N, C-alpha and C positions, 0 to 999 in steps of 0.2 A: 384144698382151699381153706382159708382161715375164717375169722369171724365175720359174719354178715351184719351190716348196719343199715337200717332202713331210713328214708328220709334224711339223708345226710346232706348238710349244707355244701354247696359247690361254688368255686369261683373260677369260671373259665377265663383263661388269660393266654396271651402270646408269651408263655413262660413255662419252662419246665423246672419243677422243683425236685431236688434229691433229698433223701433222708439226711439230716444233719445240717443241710444248707440253711443259711440265714439270709433273708432278703427283706428290703423295705418295701412296704406297699402304701399307695396313696388311695384312700377310700373316699370316693365322692358321690357316686350314684346312690340314690335313695335306697335301692333294694339291698345294695351291699352294706350300706351303713346299718340298715336294720339287721342284716345277718351278722355283722361283726358285733353289734351291740348285744345281740342274743348270745353269741359265743363268749363274750366278756362276762355276761352276767351269769352264765351257767358253767364258766370256766371250761368250755368244750372246744373241739377242734372243728375245723372245715377242711374241704379238700380243694386242691389246685389241679386243674386239668388243662392240657395244652390245647388252645383253640388256634390252630394254624390255618389261616384263611377261613375257609368254610367248614373245615374238618375239625370235629371235637373228638380227641383221642380218648380211648376208653380206659387207659391206665393212667392214673395220676398219683399224687402224694398227699397224704393228710398233713396238715400243718397245725401247730400250736401258736397262739399269739404270745410272744415273749415280752413285748414292751409296747405300750402306747406312747409314742414319742410326743405327739401333739394332737390336740383336739380343738378345732376352731368353733367359734360361737354358731356357725351354721350347721355343724354336725360332721364336717369333714375331718378325716383323721389321717395321720401318718403312723403306721405301725411297723413292728418287726415281726416276722414270722420265722418258724423254724420247721423244716421238713422232719416227718416223723416216720410214717409207713407208706409203702406202696400199696395201692388198692386198684381193683377193676370196677368200673361202672357197669352195673347189670341192667339198670333201668332208670330212665329219667323220671323225675316227678315234677309235674307242671302246676300243681295246685297250691303252692306256698308263695310267700312274698318275695322270694329270691330263688335262684336256681337250686335244685336239690336232686338227689337220686338214691337209689338203693345200691349199696356198694358191698364188695367182699374184700377183706384184707388179703394180701398175697403172701402165702408162706414161701420160705426158701425151699428149693428142691436140691436133692443130693444127686449130682450127675456121675458120681464115681463108678458106677456099675455100667454106665453107658459107653458104647464104642466110641473111641476118639475123645474121651473125657480129659480135660486139662488138669494136670497136677497142681495142686494149691500152691506148693512152695515155688514151683517154677513160674507159675502165673504171677505170684506176688512179687517174686525177684524181678521179673521183666518189667511189671507195672511200675514198681517203685524206682527201677533204674531209669525208665523212660520218663517218669514224672520228674525226677531229680534232674535229669538232663535238660528238660524243658524249663523248669523253674531256674536252673543256673543260667541258661541261655538268655532268659528274659530279664533276670534280676541281678545277674553277676553274684548271686549267692546260692550256694547248693545246701539243700536241706540235710541234716545230720542224720545218721543212721537211726538214733533214738526217736527223733521226730517221725521219720518215715515208718518206723515199726508200729506206731500208734495209729497210722491212717489206714483205713480200708479203702476200697474202691470209690465209694461214695465220697468219702472225706478227701481224697485227692481230686476227684473230678469237680467237686463243688467249689474249688479254688481256681479253677481254670474257665476261661470264657468260651466253652465249647458252644457250637450251634446247638439249637433245640432238638434237632433230629438225632445227634449223637447222644445228648443227655436223655432222650426218650428211649433210645435203645438200651442204654445202661439201666434205666429205670425198669424196663420190661424184662431183662434178664433175671432168672430166678435162681442163680447160684452165684457165690462170691467168686469162685474160680472163673466162671465165664465173664463176669464183669471185669476181673483183673486182666484177663487175656485181652478183652476188647479194649480196655483202657490203655493197655501197653501200645496197642496199634494206633489208637488215637493220639497218643502223645508223640509217637514217632512222626505221624503225619503232620501234626501241629508244628513240630520242630522243623520239618521240611519246608512247610509254608512260611514259617518265620524267616528261615534262612533265604528263601527265594525272594521275600518281599525286601529283606535288607539288601541283597545284592541288586535288586531292581531299583531301589532308592539310591544306592551308590552310583549306579550306571547313570540314572537320570540326572544327579547332581553333577555328573562330569560330561553332560551333553551327549551321553552315549558313547564316549571315547573310553577305551580301556587303557589304563596306564600301566607300563611295564616297569 
């Protein structure tokens, strides 16, 4: 395990953040306005944890505020945040003005000695091939090899609108080779769903008739 941090500010959302991912947030509740104000003043981070239905997941991502886009007279804010590091929530803290908890930052693990470990090079090649195929299918433009070589699993996944459960799985995996292997599978499945949806749309537009 990595560094432990006590009384760390938390923002439970129906959102999974990945390291390196940038997303906009609209801050309007007073408790979170207080939290963000303190983070801005101290130039500190807070954590986003996925609140799915009634379930608060215990692995989240620390984020830094990269930009305050807008601040209204009543204190509401539009900000940009960037994912930094995955963490595990060890204990919730309920005596602060906003949600908080004691967390531990998650280290990477080396699976090379484990039975059935995935080869990094093979996993990277499969993930980048699947990612490039998906991007090309959706945008008609294939990423270049130089661009692909600069992207890790998080970097690729953060550009695709995966469901929260898929992103959470990637966030919880503790080795890059495992994330790359899982990402390759996710890209293949996403491409299959995209192709199915496109065929269904074409069939619907032709009133169900198949033209030869």
